[in-house]
C-alpha positions as CSV (number, residue, x, y, z in Angstrom):
1,M,42.9,75.8,-19.3
2,D,45.0,75.1,-22.4
3,G,44.1,71.5,-22.2
4,L,40.4,72.5,-22.4
5,V,41.1,74.8,-25.4
6,K,42.8,71.9,-27.3
7,L,39.9,69.5,-26.2
8,I,37.2,71.8,-27.6
9,E,39.1,72.5,-30.8
10,D,39.2,68.7,-31.2
11,I,35.5,68.4,-30.4
12,R,34.7,71.0,-33.0
13,A,36.7,69.2,-35.6
14,R,35.1,65.9,-34.6
15,L,31.7,67.4,-34.9
16,M,32.4,68.5,-38.5
17,T,33.9,65.1,-39.4
18,E,31.0,63.3,-37.9
19,L,28.5,65.6,-39.6
20,K,30.1,64.9,-43.0
21,D,30.0,61.1,-42.3
22,A,26.4,61.2,-41.2
23,M,25.5,63.1,-44.3
24,K,27.4,60.7,-46.5
25,T,25.6,57.7,-44.9
26,K,22.3,59.4,-44.9
27,N,22.0,59.0,-41.1
28,T,19.3,61.9,-40.6
29,V,19.1,61.5,-36.9
30,K,22.9,62.0,-36.4
31,S,23.1,64.8,-38.9
32,I,20.2,66.7,-37.6
33,T,21.5,66.4,-34.1
34,I,24.9,67.5,-34.8
35,R,23.7,70.4,-37.0
36,S,21.5,71.7,-34.2
37,V,24.4,71.7,-31.8
38,L,26.7,73.3,-34.4
39,S,24.1,76.0,-35.0
40,E,24.1,76.9,-31.2
41,V,27.9,76.9,-31.4
42,Y,28.0,79.3,-34.4
43,A,25.5,81.6,-32.7
44,A,27.7,81.7,-29.6
45,D,30.7,82.4,-31.9
46,K,28.8,85.3,-33.5
47,A,27.8,86.7,-30.1
48,A,31.4,86.6,-29.0
49,S,32.5,88.4,-32.2
50,G,35.0,85.7,-33.1
51,T,35.3,82.2,-31.5
52,A,33.2,81.3,-28.4
53,S,35.1,80.4,-25.3
54,P,35.9,76.6,-24.8
55,S,33.7,76.6,-21.6
56,T,30.8,78.0,-23.6
57,V,31.1,75.3,-26.3
58,A,31.4,72.6,-23.6
59,S,28.3,74.2,-21.8
60,I,26.3,74.1,-25.1
61,L,27.0,70.4,-25.5
62,R,26.2,69.6,-21.9
63,K,22.9,71.6,-22.0
64,A,21.9,70.1,-25.3
65,T,22.5,66.6,-23.9
66,V,20.5,67.3,-20.7
67,R,17.7,68.8,-22.7
68,R,17.3,65.6,-24.7
69,M,17.5,63.5,-21.6
70,D,14.9,65.6,-19.9
71,A,12.7,65.4,-23.0
72,A,13.1,61.6,-23.1
73,I,11.8,61.4,-19.5
74,E,8.8,63.6,-20.3
75,F,8.0,61.5,-23.3
76,K,8.1,58.4,-21.2
77,K,5.7,59.9,-18.7
78,A,3.4,60.8,-21.6
79,S,3.5,57.2,-22.9
80,R,5.3,58.2,-26.0
81,S,8.1,55.7,-26.1
82,D,8.8,56.3,-29.8
83,L,9.7,59.9,-29.1
84,A,11.5,59.0,-25.9
85,A,13.8,56.6,-27.9
86,K,14.6,59.3,-30.4
87,E,15.6,61.8,-27.7
88,Q,17.7,59.1,-25.9
89,Q,19.3,58.3,-29.3
90,E,20.2,62.0,-29.8
91,A,21.5,62.4,-26.3
92,A,23.7,59.4,-26.8
93,I,25.1,60.9,-30.0
94,L,26.0,64.1,-28.2
95,E,27.4,62.4,-25.2
96,A,30.2,61.0,-27.4
97,F,31.4,64.7,-27.8
98,L,31.2,65.7,-24.2
99,P,34.6,66.6,-22.6
100,P,35.2,64.6,-19.4
101,L,34.2,65.9,-16.0
102,L,36.6,66.5,-13.2
103,P,36.6,63.5,-10.9
104,E,35.0,63.7,-7.4
105,A,38.3,63.2,-5.7
106,E,39.8,66.2,-7.5
107,I,36.8,68.4,-6.8
108,E,37.1,67.6,-3.1
109,R,40.8,68.1,-3.1
110,I,40.4,71.6,-4.6
111,L,37.5,72.5,-2.2
112,K,39.7,71.6,0.7
113,E,42.4,73.8,-0.6
114,V,39.9,76.6,-1.0
115,L,38.6,76.2,2.5
116,A,42.2,76.3,3.8
117,T,42.8,79.7,2.2
118,P,42.9,82.7,4.8
119,E,40.3,84.7,3.0
120,V,37.7,81.8,3.0
121,S,38.7,80.5,6.5
122,K,38.2,84.1,7.9
123,I,34.7,84.3,6.4
124,T,33.8,80.8,7.7
125,S,34.2,81.8,11.3
126,K,31.8,84.7,11.2
127,G,29.7,84.7,8.0
128,S,26.3,83.6,7.1
129,P,26.1,80.1,5.4
130,Q,25.0,81.6,2.1
131,K,27.8,84.1,2.1
132,I,30.3,81.5,3.0
133,L,29.1,79.1,0.3
134,G,29.2,82.0,-2.2
135,Q,32.9,82.8,-1.3
136,V,33.8,79.1,-1.6
137,F,32.3,78.9,-5.0
138,K,33.9,82.1,-6.2
139,A,37.3,80.9,-5.1
140,F,36.6,77.4,-6.5
141,Y,35.6,78.5,-9.9
142,G,38.4,80.9,-10.0
143,Q,40.6,77.8,-10.2
144,V,38.4,75.5,-12.2
145,D,36.3,76.0,-15.3
146,K,32.6,75.7,-14.7
147,S,32.1,73.5,-17.8
148,S,34.5,70.9,-16.4
149,V,32.5,70.1,-13.3
150,D,29.1,68.9,-12.2
151,A,27.8,72.0,-10.3
152,D,25.5,69.9,-8.1
153,L,28.4,67.7,-7.1
154,V,30.5,70.8,-6.2
155,R,27.7,72.2,-4.2
156,K,27.1,68.9,-2.3
157,H,30.9,68.5,-1.5
158,A,31.2,72.1,-0.4
159,Q,28.2,71.9,2.0
160,T,29.5,68.6,3.4
161,L,32.9,70.1,4.0
162,L,31.6,73.3,5.5
163,A,29.3,71.3,7.8
164,S,32.2,69.1,9.0
165,S,34.5,72.2,9.5
166,S,31.9,73.9,11.8
């Protein structure tokens, strides 16, 4: 977790530095994109009555990137390639600040450890599939920060491992 805190502090500093550089070079797309994300981060800071947690900041960055990629897809469907290109450019700017995700192999290793724990293995033998999956997620996210993994990937691997263990 300390690594994530340091990483997010570095990202905050890089955002400010990049914003200053974008303003100096009059790169309006970059400065507006970074300002919008910083605005969300500052709002999260205020809501937390101090500094927002590292996972919150990482989540804000990921959601902002996904929003722009989704918007680009919708603009392409509507034959607005100019707006799609703008959204893709903004997403690319934000992707440069995203902290890396946990590799698939590491996710699978942690899930196997979770499934091997007595609490979860006891539930796997007699619980409903949803309850089992919920317990696996609870134990997994107790060890791993949500912002450092792709939730869909975790779900897919958990379901695969549960199916193979049945």
